All heavy atoms as TSV, in Angstrom:
chain	resi	resn	atom	element	x	y	z
A	1	MET	N	N	12.918	2.935	40.956
A	1	MET	CA	C	14.266	2.610	41.346
A	1	MET	C	C	14.918	3.885	41.880
A	1	MET	O	O	14.863	4.940	41.266
A	1	MET	CB	C	15.041	2.072	40.142
A	1	MET	CG	C	16.501	1.929	40.418
A	1	MET	SD	S	17.465	1.057	39.182
A	1	MET	CE	C	17.211	1.966	37.716
A	2	THR	N	N	15.544	3.751	43.032
A	2	THR	CA	C	16.224	4.870	43.650
A	2	THR	C	C	17.715	4.588	43.693
A	2	THR	O	O	18.138	3.512	44.087
A	2	THR	CB	C	15.714	5.086	45.084
A	2	THR	OG1	O	14.311	5.286	45.042
A	2	THR	CG2	C	16.373	6.274	45.719
A	3	ILE	N	N	18.497	5.564	43.261
A	3	ILE	CA	C	19.947	5.439	43.294
A	3	ILE	C	C	20.470	6.495	44.249
A	3	ILE	O	O	20.085	7.665	44.168
A	3	ILE	CB	C	20.557	5.608	41.895
A	3	ILE	CG1	C	20.064	4.476	41.010
A	3	ILE	CG2	C	22.066	5.643	41.965
A	3	ILE	CD1	C	20.547	4.542	39.603
A	4	LYS	N	N	21.330	6.056	45.147
A	4	LYS	CA	C	21.853	6.944	46.169
A	4	LYS	C	C	23.377	6.963	46.082
A	4	LYS	O	O	24.012	5.912	46.025
A	4	LYS	CB	C	21.414	6.432	47.540
A	4	LYS	CG	C	21.897	7.261	48.695
A	4	LYS	CD	C	21.391	6.652	49.998
A	4	LYS	CE	C	21.920	7.388	51.187
A	4	LYS	NZ	N	21.481	6.767	52.447
A	5	VAL	N	N	23.963	8.141	46.080
A	5	VAL	CA	C	25.419	8.279	46.100
A	5	VAL	C	C	25.855	8.142	47.554
A	5	VAL	O	O	25.483	8.946	48.404
A	5	VAL	CB	C	25.868	9.631	45.527
A	5	VAL	CG1	C	27.373	9.786	45.631
A	5	VAL	CG2	C	25.408	9.768	44.093
A	6	VAL	N	N	26.614	7.099	47.845
A	6	VAL	CA	C	27.012	6.810	49.214
A	6	VAL	C	C	28.316	7.506	49.571
A	6	VAL	O	O	28.503	7.950	50.703
A	6	VAL	CB	C	27.140	5.280	49.408
A	6	VAL	CG1	C	27.598	4.945	50.805
A	6	VAL	CG2	C	25.826	4.599	49.103
A	7	ARG	N	N	29.219	7.590	48.627
A	7	ARG	CA	C	30.533	8.156	48.915
A	7	ARG	C	C	30.968	9.032	47.748
A	7	ARG	O	O	30.745	8.688	46.596
A	7	ARG	CB	C	31.530	7.016	49.106
A	7	ARG	CG	C	32.850	7.467	49.686
A	7	ARG	CD	C	33.772	6.294	49.892
A	7	ARG	NE	N	33.300	5.508	51.021
A	7	ARG	CZ	C	33.772	4.319	51.358
A	7	ARG	NH1	N	34.714	3.772	50.628
A	7	ARG	NH2	N	33.321	3.671	52.389
A	8	GLY	N	N	31.579	10.137	48.064
A	8	GLY	CA	C	32.089	11.016	47.020
A	8	GLY	C	C	31.084	12.097	46.661
A	8	GLY	O	O	29.990	12.183	47.210
A	9	ASN	N	N	31.468	12.920	45.725
A	9	ASN	CA	C	30.626	14.020	45.271
A	9	ASN	C	C	30.715	14.083	43.750
A	9	ASN	O	O	31.486	14.864	43.193
A	9	ASN	CB	C	31.093	15.335	45.913
A	9	ASN	CG	C	30.108	16.449	45.672
A	9	ASN	OD1	O	28.988	16.205	45.252
A	9	ASN	ND2	N	30.537	17.675	45.913
A	10	PRO	N	N	29.925	13.261	43.035
A	10	PRO	CA	C	30.043	13.238	41.570
A	10	PRO	C	C	29.488	14.520	40.949
A	10	PRO	O	O	28.558	15.130	41.466
A	10	PRO	CB	C	29.201	12.033	41.173
A	10	PRO	CG	C	28.202	11.890	42.261
A	10	PRO	CD	C	28.889	12.346	43.512
A	11	THR	N	N	30.082	14.869	39.845
A	11	THR	CA	C	29.567	16.003	39.083
A	11	THR	C	C	28.294	15.562	38.379
A	11	THR	O	O	28.040	14.349	38.230
A	11	THR	CB	C	30.600	16.472	38.036
A	11	THR	OG1	O	30.784	15.418	37.086
A	11	THR	CG2	C	31.912	16.860	38.679
A	12	PRO	N	N	27.472	16.489	37.943
A	12	PRO	CA	C	26.262	16.093	37.211
A	12	PRO	C	C	26.571	15.246	35.971
A	12	PRO	O	O	25.830	14.320	35.644
A	12	PRO	CB	C	25.623	17.426	36.820
A	12	PRO	CG	C	26.099	18.392	37.842
A	12	PRO	CD	C	27.496	17.928	38.193
A	13	GLU	N	N	27.695	15.520	35.302
A	13	GLU	CA	C	28.065	14.743	34.117
A	13	GLU	C	C	28.441	13.312	34.495
A	13	GLU	O	O	28.071	12.358	33.810
A	13	GLU	CB	C	29.237	15.408	33.382
A	13	GLU	CG	C	28.905	16.730	32.736
A	13	GLU	CD	C	28.963	17.896	33.720
A	13	GLU	OE1	O	29.511	17.721	34.837
A	13	GLU	OE2	O	28.453	18.973	33.384
A	14	GLU	N	N	29.188	13.146	35.588
A	14	GLU	CA	C	29.568	11.798	36.038
A	14	GLU	C	C	28.344	11.009	36.469
A	14	GLU	O	O	28.220	9.823	36.163
A	14	GLU	CB	C	30.558	11.890	37.203
A	14	GLU	CG	C	31.912	12.442	36.811
A	14	GLU	CD	C	32.801	12.716	38.014
A	14	GLU	OE1	O	32.285	12.964	39.119
A	14	GLU	OE2	O	34.033	12.689	37.816
A	15	LEU	N	N	27.429	11.655	37.163
A	15	LEU	CA	C	26.210	10.983	37.596
A	15	LEU	C	C	25.355	10.590	36.393
A	15	LEU	O	O	24.806	9.486	36.342
A	15	LEU	CB	C	25.431	11.893	38.544
A	15	LEU	CG	C	24.285	11.270	39.316
A	15	LEU	CD1	C	24.759	10.069	40.114
A	15	LEU	CD2	C	23.648	12.295	40.222
A	16	ALA	N	N	25.263	11.469	35.398
A	16	ALA	CA	C	24.496	11.153	34.185
A	16	ALA	C	C	25.123	9.987	33.435
A	16	ALA	O	O	24.411	9.111	32.927
A	16	ALA	CB	C	24.414	12.380	33.287
A	17	ALA	N	N	26.452	9.930	33.374
A	17	ALA	CA	C	27.128	8.825	32.691
A	17	ALA	C	C	26.875	7.510	33.425
A	17	ALA	O	O	26.603	6.483	32.803
A	17	ALA	CB	C	28.622	9.101	32.595
A	18	ALA	N	N	26.956	7.538	34.756
A	18	ALA	CA	C	26.711	6.320	35.534
A	18	ALA	C	C	25.272	5.851	35.367
A	18	ALA	O	O	25.004	4.646	35.213
A	18	ALA	CB	C	27.021	6.568	37.001
A	19	LEU	N	N	24.319	6.761	35.376
A	19	LEU	CA	C	22.918	6.388	35.196
A	19	LEU	C	C	22.651	5.852	33.791
A	19	LEU	O	O	21.835	4.946	33.602
A	19	LEU	CB	C	22.015	7.582	35.486
A	19	LEU	CG	C	21.921	7.976	36.957
A	19	LEU	CD1	C	21.103	9.245	37.119
A	19	LEU	CD2	C	21.322	6.853	37.772
A	20	ALA	N	N	23.330	6.401	32.795
A	20	ALA	CA	C	23.163	5.892	31.428
A	20	ALA	C	C	23.627	4.448	31.325
A	20	ALA	O	O	22.983	3.622	30.669
A	20	ALA	CB	C	23.936	6.775	30.452
A	21	VAL	N	N	24.726	4.128	31.991
A	21	VAL	CA	C	25.223	2.749	31.974
A	21	VAL	C	C	24.245	1.831	32.682
A	21	VAL	O	O	23.924	0.736	32.196
A	21	VAL	CB	C	26.628	2.679	32.624
A	21	VAL	CG1	C	27.053	1.246	32.839
A	21	VAL	CG2	C	27.631	3.414	31.779
A	22	VAL	N	N	23.737	2.258	33.842
A	22	VAL	CA	C	22.794	1.424	34.600
A	22	VAL	C	C	21.525	1.195	33.787
A	22	VAL	O	O	21.009	0.075	33.714
A	22	VAL	CB	C	22.474	2.077	35.963
A	22	VAL	CG1	C	21.317	1.383	36.649
A	22	VAL	CG2	C	23.707	2.057	36.849
A	23	ARG	N	N	21.019	2.241	33.159
A	23	ARG	CA	C	19.800	2.082	32.350
A	23	ARG	C	C	20.033	1.181	31.139
A	23	ARG	O	O	19.184	0.365	30.783
A	23	ARG	CB	C	19.307	3.445	31.886
A	23	ARG	CG	C	18.647	4.231	32.966
A	23	ARG	CD	C	18.096	5.521	32.430
A	23	ARG	NE	N	17.425	6.266	33.474
A	23	ARG	CZ	C	17.003	7.504	33.335
A	23	ARG	NH1	N	17.186	8.135	32.185
A	23	ARG	NH2	N	16.403	8.115	34.324
A	24	ALA	N	N	21.172	1.334	30.473
A	24	ALA	CA	C	21.473	0.493	29.314
A	24	ALA	C	C	21.568	-0.973	29.721
A	24	ALA	O	O	21.089	-1.856	29.014
A	24	ALA	CB	C	22.763	0.950	28.647
A	25	ARG	N	N	22.197	-1.248	30.864
A	25	ARG	CA	C	22.300	-2.632	31.348
A	25	ARG	C	C	20.923	-3.190	31.702
A	25	ARG	O	O	20.638	-4.352	31.451
A	25	ARG	CB	C	23.216	-2.705	32.569
A	25	ARG	CG	C	24.629	-2.258	32.349
A	25	ARG	CD	C	25.545	-3.338	31.883
A	25	ARG	NE	N	25.399	-4.568	32.599
A	25	ARG	CZ	C	26.366	-5.341	33.008
A	25	ARG	NH1	N	27.594	-4.943	32.809
A	25	ARG	NH2	N	26.147	-6.476	33.574
A	26	ALA	N	N	20.066	-2.346	32.289
A	26	ALA	CA	C	18.723	-2.798	32.645
A	26	ALA	C	C	17.903	-3.124	31.402
A	26	ALA	O	O	17.180	-4.124	31.363
A	26	ALA	CB	C	18.023	-1.736	33.487
A	27	VAL	N	N	18.015	-2.300	30.369
A	27	VAL	CA	C	17.291	-2.556	29.119
A	27	VAL	C	C	17.814	-3.828	28.458
A	27	VAL	O	O	17.039	-4.654	27.968
A	27	VAL	CB	C	17.411	-1.350	28.166
A	27	VAL	CG1	C	16.929	-1.696	26.770
A	27	VAL	CG2	C	16.640	-0.172	28.727
A	28	ALA	N	N	19.133	-4.016	28.463
A	28	ALA	CA	C	19.713	-5.217	27.849
A	28	ALA	C	C	19.294	-6.467	28.611
A	28	ALA	O	O	19.009	-7.502	28.007
A	28	ALA	CB	C	21.235	-5.108	27.819
A	29	ALA	N	N	19.233	-6.392	29.930
A	29	ALA	CA	C	18.830	-7.552	30.729
A	29	ALA	C	C	17.347	-7.863	30.536
A	29	ALA	O	O	16.940	-9.022	30.555
A	29	ALA	CB	C	19.122	-7.302	32.200
A	30	ALA	N	N	16.535	-6.836	30.333
A	30	ALA	CA	C	15.101	-7.045	30.154
A	30	ALA	C	C	14.777	-7.590	28.771
A	30	ALA	O	O	13.749	-8.253	28.588
A	30	ALA	CB	C	14.357	-5.733	30.377
A	31	SER	N	N	15.643	-7.347	27.784
A	31	SER	CA	C	15.347	-7.797	26.424
A	31	SER	C	C	15.664	-9.270	26.211
A	31	SER	O	O	15.224	-9.859	25.234
A	31	SER	CB	C	16.118	-6.953	25.410
A	31	SER	OG	O	17.509	-7.170	25.561
A	32	VAL	N	N	16.422	-9.896	27.107
A	32	VAL	CA	C	16.751	-11.320	26.989
A	32	VAL	C	C	15.702	-12.115	27.750
A	32	VAL	O	O	15.491	-11.889	28.939
A	32	VAL	CB	C	18.158	-11.607	27.579
A	32	VAL	CG1	C	18.462	-13.092	27.542
A	32	VAL	CG2	C	19.201	-10.819	26.834
A	33	PRO	N	N	15.007	-13.041	27.082
A	33	PRO	CA	C	14.000	-13.826	27.793
A	33	PRO	C	C	14.644	-14.697	28.862
A	33	PRO	O	O	15.762	-15.181	28.690
A	33	PRO	CB	C	13.360	-14.686	26.699
A	33	PRO	CG	C	14.167	-14.502	25.487
A	33	PRO	CD	C	15.110	-13.376	25.690
A	34	PRO	N	N	13.951	-14.890	29.991
A	34	PRO	CA	C	14.522	-15.724	31.050
A	34	PRO	C	C	14.737	-17.155	30.573
A	34	PRO	O	O	13.917	-17.718	29.859
A	34	PRO	CB	C	13.495	-15.667	32.170
A	34	PRO	CG	C	12.333	-14.899	31.665
A	34	PRO	CD	C	12.652	-14.366	30.318
A	35	GLY	N	N	15.838	-17.730	30.954
A	35	GLY	CA	C	16.149	-19.104	30.565
A	35	GLY	C	C	16.809	-19.228	29.210
A	35	GLY	O	O	17.174	-20.318	28.790
A	36	ALA	N	N	16.962	-18.121	28.493
A	36	ALA	CA	C	17.603	-18.167	27.181
A	36	ALA	C	C	19.112	-18.332	27.377
A	36	ALA	O	O	19.689	-17.750	28.281
A	36	ALA	CB	C	17.327	-16.894	26.399
A	37	PRO	N	N	19.745	-19.141	26.537
A	37	PRO	CA	C	21.193	-19.302	26.689
A	37	PRO	C	C	21.923	-18.013	26.339
A	37	PRO	O	O	21.515	-17.267	25.460
A	37	PRO	CB	C	21.542	-20.413	25.696
A	37	PRO	CG	C	20.438	-20.389	24.702
A	37	PRO	CD	C	19.211	-19.919	25.440
A	38	GLY	N	N	22.998	-17.761	27.040
A	38	GLY	CA	C	23.805	-16.571	26.796
A	38	GLY	C	C	24.688	-16.771	25.581
A	38	GLY	O	O	24.629	-17.803	24.903
A	39	PRO	N	N	25.518	-15.800	25.284
A	39	PRO	CA	C	26.415	-15.949	24.143
A	39	PRO	C	C	27.408	-17.084	24.380
A	39	PRO	O	O	27.863	-17.301	25.486
A	39	PRO	CB	C	27.133	-14.597	24.066
A	39	PRO	CG	C	26.962	-13.992	25.406
A	39	PRO	CD	C	25.696	-14.542	25.981
A	40	ARG	N	N	27.701	-17.814	23.336
A	40	ARG	CA	C	28.585	-18.963	23.461
A	40	ARG	C	C	30.032	-18.509	23.587
A	40	ARG	O	O	30.485	-17.649	22.841
A	40	ARG	CB	C	28.427	-19.857	22.248
A	40	ARG	CG	C	29.168	-21.141	22.392
A	40	ARG	CD	C	28.878	-22.053	21.239
A	40	ARG	NE	N	29.583	-23.283	21.493
A	40	ARG	CZ	C	29.139	-24.460	21.149
A	40	ARG	NH1	N	27.997	-24.554	20.539
A	40	ARG	NH2	N	29.829	-25.528	21.395
A	41	ASP	N	N	30.714	-19.093	24.525
A	41	ASP	CA	C	32.109	-18.761	24.754
A	41	ASP	C	C	32.960	-19.416	23.673
A	41	ASP	O	O	32.762	-20.578	23.330
A	41	ASP	CB	C	32.528	-19.262	26.130
A	41	ASP	CG	C	33.891	-18.779	26.529
A	41	ASP	OD1	O	34.421	-17.868	25.870
A	41	ASP	OD2	O	34.424	-19.305	27.516
A	42	SER	N	N	33.894	-18.683	23.110
A	42	SER	CA	C	34.706	-19.233	22.027
A	42	SER	C	C	35.612	-20.365	22.508
A	42	SER	O	O	36.043	-21.193	21.716
A	42	SER	CB	C	35.545	-18.132	21.380
A	42	SER	OG	O	36.448	-17.592	22.315
A	43	TRP	N	N	35.904	-20.409	23.801
A	43	TRP	CA	C	36.738	-21.486	24.327
A	43	TRP	C	C	36.039	-22.842	24.153
A	43	TRP	O	O	36.681	-23.852	23.910
A	43	TRP	CB	C	37.036	-21.238	25.796
A	43	TRP	CG	C	37.850	-22.318	26.398
A	43	TRP	CD1	C	37.404	-23.313	27.219
A	43	TRP	CD2	C	39.249	-22.548	26.232
A	43	TRP	NE1	N	38.435	-24.134	27.574
A	43	TRP	CE2	C	39.582	-23.687	26.978
A	43	TRP	CE3	C	40.246	-21.905	25.518
A	43	TRP	CZ2	C	40.879	-24.185	27.033
A	43	TRP	CZ3	C	41.522	-22.409	25.589
A	43	TRP	CH2	C	41.824	-23.534	26.334
A	44	ALA	N	N	34.719	-22.877	24.254
A	44	ALA	CA	C	33.962	-24.118	24.155
A	44	ALA	C	C	33.543	-24.433	22.716
A	44	ALA	O	O	32.869	-25.427	22.488
A	44	ALA	CB	C	32.715	-24.040	25.036
A	45	ASP	N	N	33.929	-23.612	21.770
A	45	ASP	CA	C	33.516	-23.815	20.386
A	45	ASP	C	C	34.290	-24.969	19.762
A	45	ASP	O	O	35.516	-24.909	19.632
A	45	ASP	CB	C	33.764	-22.529	19.595
A	45	ASP	CG	C	33.175	-22.586	18.205
A	45	ASP	OD1	O	32.435	-23.533	17.902
A	45	ASP	OD2	O	33.460	-21.662	17.420
A	46	PRO	N	N	33.601	-26.054	19.353
A	46	PRO	CA	C	34.308	-27.199	18.782
A	46	PRO	C	C	34.997	-26.892	17.454
A	46	PRO	O	O	35.946	-27.559	17.081
A	46	PRO	CB	C	33.237	-28.264	18.603
A	46	PRO	CG	C	31.956	-27.662	18.950
A	46	PRO	CD	C	32.185	-26.287	19.495
A	47	SER	N	N	34.546	-25.877	16.738
A	47	SER	CA	C	35.181	-25.565	15.452
A	47	SER	C	C	36.594	-25.032	15.651
A	47	SER	O	O	37.397	-25.048	14.728
A	47	SER	CB	C	34.345	-24.550	14.685
A	47	SER	OG	O	34.351	-23.306	15.343
A	48	ARG	N	N	36.891	-24.563	16.841
A	48	ARG	CA	C	38.243	-24.087	17.119
A	48	ARG	C	C	39.241	-25.235	17.064
A	48	ARG	O	O	40.363	-25.073	16.616
A	48	ARG	CB	C	38.255	-23.446	18.508
A	48	ARG	CG	C	39.424	-22.584	18.774
A	48	ARG	CD	C	39.170	-21.840	20.058
A	48	ARG	NE	N	39.467	-22.678	21.188
A	48	ARG	CZ	C	40.483	-22.479	22.021
A	48	ARG	NH1	N	41.242	-21.438	21.852
A	48	ARG	NH2	N	40.716	-23.282	23.020
A	49	ILE	N	N	38.823	-26.402	17.490
A	49	ILE	CA	C	39.691	-27.578	17.461
A	49	ILE	C	C	39.704	-28.193	16.059
A	49	ILE	O	O	40.735	-28.576	15.541
A	49	ILE	CB	C	39.225	-28.623	18.491
A	49	ILE	CG1	C	39.309	-28.033	19.896
A	49	ILE	CG2	C	40.052	-29.894	18.403
A	49	ILE	CD1	C	38.636	-28.883	20.944
A	50	ALA	N	N	38.534	-28.275	15.442
A	50	ALA	CA	C	38.407	-28.941	14.152
A	50	ALA	C	C	39.065	-28.154	13.019
A	50	ALA	O	O	39.346	-28.720	11.969
A	50	ALA	CB	C	36.934	-29.166	13.826
A	51	ALA	N	N	39.310	-26.891	13.218
A	51	ALA	CA	C	39.893	-26.079	12.151
A	51	ALA	C	C	41.368	-26.399	11.923
A	51	ALA	O	O	41.919	-26.050	10.892
A	51	ALA	CB	C	39.743	-24.599	12.493
A	52	HIS	N	N	42.005	-27.056	12.867
A	52	HIS	CA	C	43.427	-27.348	12.751
A	52	HIS	C	C	43.625	-28.797	12.322
A	52	HIS	O	O	42.853	-29.675	12.692
A	52	HIS	CB	C	44.135	-27.093	14.081
A	52	HIS	CG	C	43.928	-25.697	14.560
A	52	HIS	ND1	N	44.519	-24.609	13.968
A	52	HIS	CD2	C	43.176	-25.212	15.561
A	52	HIS	CE1	C	44.143	-23.521	14.592
A	52	HIS	NE2	N	43.327	-23.851	15.558
A	53	HIS	N	N	44.658	-29.032	11.571
A	53	HIS	CA	C	44.947	-30.373	11.113
A	53	HIS	C	C	45.618	-31.181	12.225
A	53	HIS	O	O	46.430	-30.662	12.984
A	53	HIS	CB	C	45.864	-30.335	9.885
A	53	HIS	CG	C	45.222	-29.655	8.718
A	53	HIS	ND1	N	44.202	-30.223	7.997
A	53	HIS	CD2	C	45.441	-28.443	8.160
A	53	HIS	CE1	C	43.831	-29.405	7.051
A	53	HIS	NE2	N	44.567	-28.306	7.126
A	54	VAL	N	N	45.274	-32.432	12.298
A	54	VAL	CA	C	45.897	-33.327	13.257
A	54	VAL	C	C	47.247	-33.740	12.686
A	54	VAL	O	O	47.349	-34.072	11.501
A	54	VAL	CB	C	44.997	-34.560	13.487
A	54	VAL	CG1	C	45.645	-35.549	14.418
A	54	VAL	CG2	C	43.648	-34.135	14.009
A	55	PRO	N	N	48.309	-33.710	13.495
A	55	PRO	CA	C	49.621	-34.090	12.962
A	55	PRO	C	C	49.662	-35.569	12.593
A	55	PRO	O	O	48.983	-36.392	13.188
A	55	PRO	CB	C	50.574	-33.784	14.112
A	55	PRO	CG	C	49.730	-33.755	15.320
A	55	PRO	CD	C	48.374	-33.336	14.890
A	56	HIS	N	N	50.450	-35.876	11.594
A	56	HIS	CA	C	50.616	-37.261	11.175
A	56	HIS	C	C	51.446	-38.011	12.214
A	56	HIS	O	O	52.366	-37.449	12.816
A	56	HIS	CB	C	51.301	-37.331	9.808
A	56	HIS	CG	C	50.476	-36.714	8.725
A	56	HIS	ND1	N	49.328	-37.285	8.250
A	56	HIS	CD2	C	50.637	-35.552	8.036
A	56	HIS	CE1	C	48.814	-36.521	7.310
A	56	HIS	NE2	N	49.585	-35.454	7.165
A	57	PRO	N	N	51.142	-39.268	12.452
A	57	PRO	CA	C	51.920	-40.026	13.435
A	57	PRO	C	C	53.375	-40.168	13.009
A	57	PRO	O	O	53.685	-40.231	11.827
A	57	PRO	CB	C	51.242	-41.390	13.463
A	57	PRO	CG	C	50.139	-41.362	12.485
A	57	PRO	CD	C	50.079	-40.024	11.855
A	58	GLY	N	N	54.228	-40.180	13.989
A	58	GLY	CA	C	55.654	-40.317	13.723
A	58	GLY	C	C	56.454	-40.011	14.973
A	58	GLY	O	O	55.899	-39.601	15.990
A	59	PRO	N	N	57.751	-40.186	14.923
A	59	PRO	CA	C	58.567	-40.012	16.117
A	59	PRO	C	C	58.603	-38.575	16.642
A	59	PRO	O	O	58.811	-38.353	17.818
A	59	PRO	CB	C	59.959	-40.465	15.683
A	59	PRO	CG	C	59.940	-40.483	14.210
A	59	PRO	CD	C	58.515	-40.640	13.779
A	60	THR	N	N	58.370	-37.577	15.796
A	60	THR	CA	C	58.404	-36.181	16.272
A	60	THR	C	C	57.016	-35.544	16.305
A	60	THR	O	O	56.902	-34.341	16.470
A	60	THR	CB	C	59.317	-35.344	15.369
A	60	THR	OG1	O	58.804	-35.390	14.037
A	60	THR	CG2	C	60.743	-35.828	15.416
A	61	SER	N	N	55.963	-36.322	16.159
A	61	SER	CA	C	54.621	-35.746	16.110
A	61	SER	C	C	54.203	-35.155	17.454
A	61	SER	O	O	53.373	-34.259	17.495
A	61	SER	CB	C	53.610	-36.791	15.661
A	61	SER	OG	O	53.530	-37.824	16.602
A	62	TRP	N	N	54.772	-35.633	18.548
A	62	TRP	CA	C	54.400	-35.093	19.861
A	62	TRP	C	C	54.747	-33.613	19.973
A	62	TRP	O	O	54.077	-32.859	20.660
A	62	TRP	CB	C	55.097	-35.869	20.986
A	62	TRP	CG	C	56.598	-35.721	20.951
A	62	TRP	CD1	C	57.485	-36.502	20.290
A	62	TRP	CD2	C	57.355	-34.692	21.574
A	62	TRP	NE1	N	58.760	-36.034	20.465
A	62	TRP	CE2	C	58.709	-34.909	21.258
A	62	TRP	CE3	C	57.043	-33.606	22.370
A	62	TRP	CZ2	C	59.731	-34.091	21.712
A	62	TRP	CZ3	C	58.065	-32.787	22.819
A	62	TRP	CH2	C	59.381	-33.033	22.496
A	63	SER	N	N	55.773	-33.152	19.255
A	63	SER	CA	C	56.173	-31.744	19.357
A	63	SER	C	C	55.218	-30.823	18.601
A	63	SER	O	O	55.252	-29.623	18.788
A	63	SER	CB	C	57.590	-31.566	18.835
A	63	SER	OG	O	57.640	-31.865	17.454
A	64	ARG	N	N	54.368	-31.383	17.740
A	64	ARG	CA	C	53.413	-30.577	16.993
A	64	ARG	C	C	52.008	-30.632	17.561
A	64	ARG	O	O	51.062	-30.192	16.929
A	64	ARG	CB	C	53.396	-31.049	15.541
A	64	ARG	CG	C	54.722	-30.822	14.837
A	64	ARG	CD	C	54.645	-31.167	13.357
A	64	ARG	NE	N	54.160	-32.508	13.078
A	64	ARG	CZ	C	54.932	-33.581	12.867
A	64	ARG	NH1	N	56.225	-33.439	12.892
A	64	ARG	NH2	N	54.403	-34.757	12.622
A	65	THR	N	N	51.856	-31.171	18.788
A	65	THR	CA	C	50.512	-31.311	19.357
A	65	THR	C	C	50.192	-30.217	20.365
A	65	THR	O	O	49.207	-30.313	21.060
A	65	THR	CB	C	50.370	-32.682	20.058
A	65	THR	OG1	O	51.355	-32.779	21.077
A	65	THR	CG2	C	50.500	-33.813	19.082
A	66	TYR	N	N	51.002	-29.191	20.451
A	66	TYR	CA	C	50.703	-28.098	21.376
A	66	TYR	C	C	49.431	-27.386	20.945
A	66	TYR	O	O	49.011	-27.471	19.795
A	66	TYR	CB	C	51.872	-27.121	21.446
A	66	TYR	CG	C	52.044	-26.302	20.184
A	66	TYR	CD1	C	51.446	-25.054	20.061
A	66	TYR	CD2	C	52.792	-26.781	19.116
A	66	TYR	CE1	C	51.593	-24.320	18.916
A	66	TYR	CE2	C	52.940	-26.044	17.961
A	66	TYR	CZ	C	52.351	-24.825	17.879
A	66	TYR	OH	O	52.471	-24.076	16.748
A	67	TRP	N	N	48.811	-26.661	21.882
A	67	TRP	CA	C	47.588	-25.920	21.557
A	67	TRP	C	C	47.983	-24.608	20.917
A	67	TRP	O	O	48.634	-23.767	21.536
A	67	TRP	CB	C	46.793	-25.671	22.848
A	67	TRP	CG	C	45.427	-25.230	22.562
A	67	TRP	CD1	C	44.969	-23.956	22.583
A	67	TRP	CD2	C	44.311	-26.042	22.209
A	67	TRP	NE1	N	43.649	-23.917	22.264
A	67	TRP	CE2	C	43.215	-25.176	22.032
A	67	TRP	CE3	C	44.127	-27.385	22.015
A	67	TRP	CZ2	C	41.947	-25.651	21.681
A	67	TRP	CZ3	C	42.872	-27.838	21.669
A	67	TRP	CH2	C	41.810	-26.986	21.503
A	68	PRO	N	N	47.617	-24.371	19.665
A	68	PRO	CA	C	48.032	-23.146	18.991
A	68	PRO	C	C	47.376	-21.910	19.617
A	68	PRO	O	O	46.249	-21.966	20.065
A	68	PRO	CB	C	47.557	-23.340	17.552
A	68	PRO	CG	C	46.509	-24.376	17.620
A	68	PRO	CD	C	46.790	-25.210	18.829
A	69	ALA	N	N	48.113	-20.840	19.641
A	69	ALA	CA	C	47.597	-19.609	20.251
A	69	ALA	C	C	46.834	-18.779	19.258
A	69	ALA	O	O	46.883	-18.897	18.117
A	69	ALA	CB	C	48.751	-18.795	20.796
């Protein structure tokens, strides 16, 4: 793999830091088998919805159905 600096004049420390990040990302990408599911997004986690109580029916229950933050 060849890395070329196209613009700017990085110091040796900046170049070493950038290469460390690139190498770490390459190692992390190589350690995950192809086709394996990625980390689950918390937005899609059903336990986030189930953890809250459903409001009891009544004339003011609509005001308690907002999505909690």
